[in-house]
N, C-alpha and C positions, 0 to 999 in steps of 0.2 A: 741350385743345390747348395747346402752349407759347406763350409770348409772341411775337407777331408784329408787325412794324412796318408801318405804312401812312401815306400822306401825306394831310393835310387842308389845304385851301386857306384862306388867311387874306387879309386886306386887303393885306398886304405881301408875300405870296408863299405858300410852302408850309412847313408844320411837320410833323415826324414824330410820329405818335402810336403807341400800342401797345395791344394787347388780347390776351387769352388767359388760360390757367389756370396757377396755381402750386399744385401739389397739388390740393386741392379748392376753392381760392379763385379766383374769376374776377376778373381785373384789367383795367382799361382807363384810359387817361389820355394826357397829352401828355408827350413827352420835353423839349419846349422847344427842340429842336435843328432846325436847317435842314439840317444835314449828316448824311447817313446813318451815317457812321462814328461821329459823336458820339452819335447816337441808339442805335446798337448798344451802345456802351459804357454808356449809361444803363440799358438793360434788363438788360445783363449784371450791373451792380451791384445791380439789384433782385433778380435771381435768386440772386446770391451771398448777399445779406443774408437772403433767405428761407431758403435751405438751411442757412446757418450758424447761424441763431438764430430768425428770425421764424416760420418754417413748420415745419421739422423739425429734429430734432437731427442733427448730422453722423453719429452712429452709426446713425441710422435711415434713411440714404440708401439708396434702392432702386436696382437696376441700371437700370431704365427711366429714372429721374430722372438717373442718371449719364450715360446715353446722350444725353439731351436736351442736357445741358451740353456734352458732347464734340462733338456735331454742330454746335452753335453756334460752337464753337472751330475745328473743322476742316470748313470749308464746301467744300473742294476735293475731296471724296471722289468717286471714280469709281463706276460702277455695281457693279463687283465688291465694293468695300469696303462699300457700302451693303447688298449682298446678304449679306455675311458677318455684319453687325450684325443684320440681320433674323433670321437663324438663331439668333444668340446670344440675342436677345430672346425667341424662342419657347422656347428651352431654359431660361433663367433665370427667365422670367416676372417676378414681383415680389420676387425674392430680394434680401435686404439685402446690400449690398456687404461689410459686415463679416463676413458668413458665407461669402464667396467666397474660401476659402483657396487657396494655391498647389496643393495636392493636388486640391481640388475642380475647379479650373480645368483641370488636366491631365486629370482624368477626363472633364470635359465635352468635351475634344477627342477622346477615344476614343469617347465616346457619339455625338457628332455625325458623326465620320468613322471608323467602326469598321474599314473595309477600306482606308483610304487611307494614304499614306506619312506619315512624320514631318514631312516638309517641308510637306505640305498641312495637317496639324494645327497646325503652328507658324504658318503664314501666315494661315490662315482662322479660327483660334480663339484661340490663345495671344497672338499679337501684338496683335490688336484689343482683346481683353479687357483685357490689361495696359495698353494705351494709354488706354482709357476710364477705368479705375480710377485710374491715375496722374495723369491730367489733373485729376480731382477731388481727388486728394491734394495737388496744387499749390494748389488752392483751399482747402485745409485742411478738407475735408469728410470725409476718410477717410484711413486709413493707406495708404502706397504698398504695392505688391505686386511681388514678383519671382518669376517662374515659370520652372522649369527647362525648357528646350526639349527636344523629342524628337530623338534622333539619326537621321540619314538619310545615305544615300550621295549625295554631291554629284556630279551629272552635269556633265561638261565640255561646254559648248555650243560648237559649231564657230563660229569667227569668219568673217565674210566677208573676202575679199581683194579687192584692186583688180581682179584678173582676173575674179572672180565678179561684182563690181559692174558692170564693163564689159558683160559678157554679159547681166546682168539688165536694164540700162538700154536695151539694144538691143531688148528684147522687151516693155518696159513702156510704158504710156501716159505722157506727159510729166510729169503731176503725181506719179505714183507713182515714176518715175525720179528726179525732183527730191527726193522724200521720202527715198528711199534715200541719195542723195548728201548730203542735209542731216544725216541721222543718222550717217552714216559720217564726215563732215567735222567735226561738232561733238560727237559722242558723246551727243547728246540721245536721250531715250526717245521712243517714238511718242506717248505722252500729252503730252509737252512740245512735240514738233513740231506736233501738231495744234492747240496753243494759240497758235502764232506768228501774229501779225497783220502786215499789210503795213507798219504803222507801226513794227514791231519791226525792220524791215530797213533798214539804212543802206548803200545801194549805193556811195556815195562812199567811206565809211570801211571798207567791206567787213566789216561787223559784223552780228551777229544777237543780239537780246535773247532769252535762253532763261530761262523760268521753271520752277524745279524744284518740282514738285507735292509731293514728299515732304518737303523741308526748308523750303519756303516762301521759298527764296532765289532771287535772280536772278543771272545771270552774262552777260557779254558774250563771245560766241564769234566767232571769225574766220570770214569767208566766203571760201574759196578761189575762184579765178577760175572753175573749172569749175562750182561750185555757183552762183556769181553769174550766169553765163550761163543756167543751167537755170531759176533763179528769175525772171530778167528776162523770159523767154519765156512765163511762165505768164499766163493771163488774170487780170484784177483784180476780177472780179465777186464773188468770195468770198475768204476767207482762203486762203493758199497750200495748206494741208493740212487745211482745216476740214471736209471731208466727213465723214459719219457713220463711226464706227469700224468698223462691220460692213461698210460699203461699201469702206472703205480696205483692210481685210484681204482682202476678196474680190478686189479688183483686184490686190493683192499676189500672192495665190495663182494668179491667172490668168497673171500675168507669169512667175512661177516655173515654172509648168507649160509655158508656151511656150518658155522658155529650156531646160528639161530635154528637151523634145522635139527642139529644134534642135541641142543639143550633148550628146553622149554623156558621161556622167559628171558632169553638172552637179548639184550638191548642192542639195537643197531646204532652204533656211534661212528662219528667221523674221525679222520686223522687228528684234527685239532683237539679232540677230546683228550688226547694223550697229554698235551701241554696243560690242559685244564686239570687233568688228574694229577700231574706233577705238583702243581701249586696246592690243590685242595688236600692231597694226601699229606704233604709236609705241614700245612697249616694245622690239620687235625691231629697231627702227631706232636703238636706243641712247638714247632719251630717258629721263631719270631718272623714278622712280616719282612723286615729289612733283609734278613738272611735269605728268605725265599726269593725276594726280588733279585738279589745279587746272583744266586745260584741259577735262576732261570733267565737272566738277561733282561729283566724288566727295567724300564728307565727310572721307576720310583716305587717305593712301598705303597704309595697311594693307589697306583694303578692295580697292584695286586689286590688290595682291599676292595676296590670298587668292582673288580671283575670276578674275583675268585673266592673271596671270603664270604661264602653263603652260610646262612644260619643253619644249624642242625635242628631238625624238626623233632624235638623231644622236650616236652614241657617239664618233665621230672628232673631235668638237669639242675634245676634250682635247689634240689636237695643237697647238692654239693656245697652250697653256701654255708651249711651248718656242719660240715664234716671235718673241720680243722681240729687239731688237738686241743687248742685253747677253748673252743666252743664246747667240745665234749666234756672237758673237765669242769667248766664253770657253770654250765646250764644243763639241768637234767629234765625239766619239764615246765610247761606253762599251764597253769590251772586258773581258770576264771580271771584272766588278765593279771594274775599275780605271779611274778617270777620267783621260783624257789631255788635257792642256792644249795649246792651240795655241801654237806658238812664234813 
């Protein structure tokens, strides 16, 4: 088992100790730290020293050893990410990282997902494999790797609109309606919304602390009045959106089904469509891309453009090219290719 931390009581309080295996060696001892973060840094240094020289040569690093180091670094993995890594471990077994070439990694994606799309192969195989290896490369345990992604047809997900949101909230239980409002108003993902605690809400300043699981960053989002009222009316026994993910999605589907039955033509959309609606609505209201990216926690304006800036299907919009004051004053009509100026 990898090194694990545990507390031991002393005369002056508690001190963090560690125990576990590095390779074939069993280790145990004290970190000398009373703070868990300092203790974690202590055992990370032990592991790094072991893999860099004391235990195995960097070139001999195996994939399971690389996974152990990566999982200590990225402790915020959701269940899906952990499931992807389990499949990778079963595939690669004790393969040495140095033998995992870009071509071999692409072939592993085909072998693990022979009938799935390129998007699935990228998300569930190439991305996590590359992240694990490159984390160890940063520790100078192996060379970094770059793997060519599979091509796939990007599907455009329909964004929610304010009209859709109003209908949904009328048929959803209060906590699920507040969840939809929160994701639409802040652009947060459902995984981020479920991590919000009551202490993260400042009703006086109308702000919400949102923690981005992907980038490990935090941002302060504005709390519009409608969202403030919805949150203020929720019970305080548990976090606002802290119910199990399966239960949350089930309640969401129940509300969508009720709304679809009550209103003909109501579109069945997922939770992530709220984040999509946040970006799309702001862009179509004329907000610049850099501002939308900042407000929604995207890493770059380019990501917003590539994912959310979909064209509006209205060919007559080009009429607006000739609606400026200058154009109206200077040009009155075009006759047989002759421009007539207004006198």
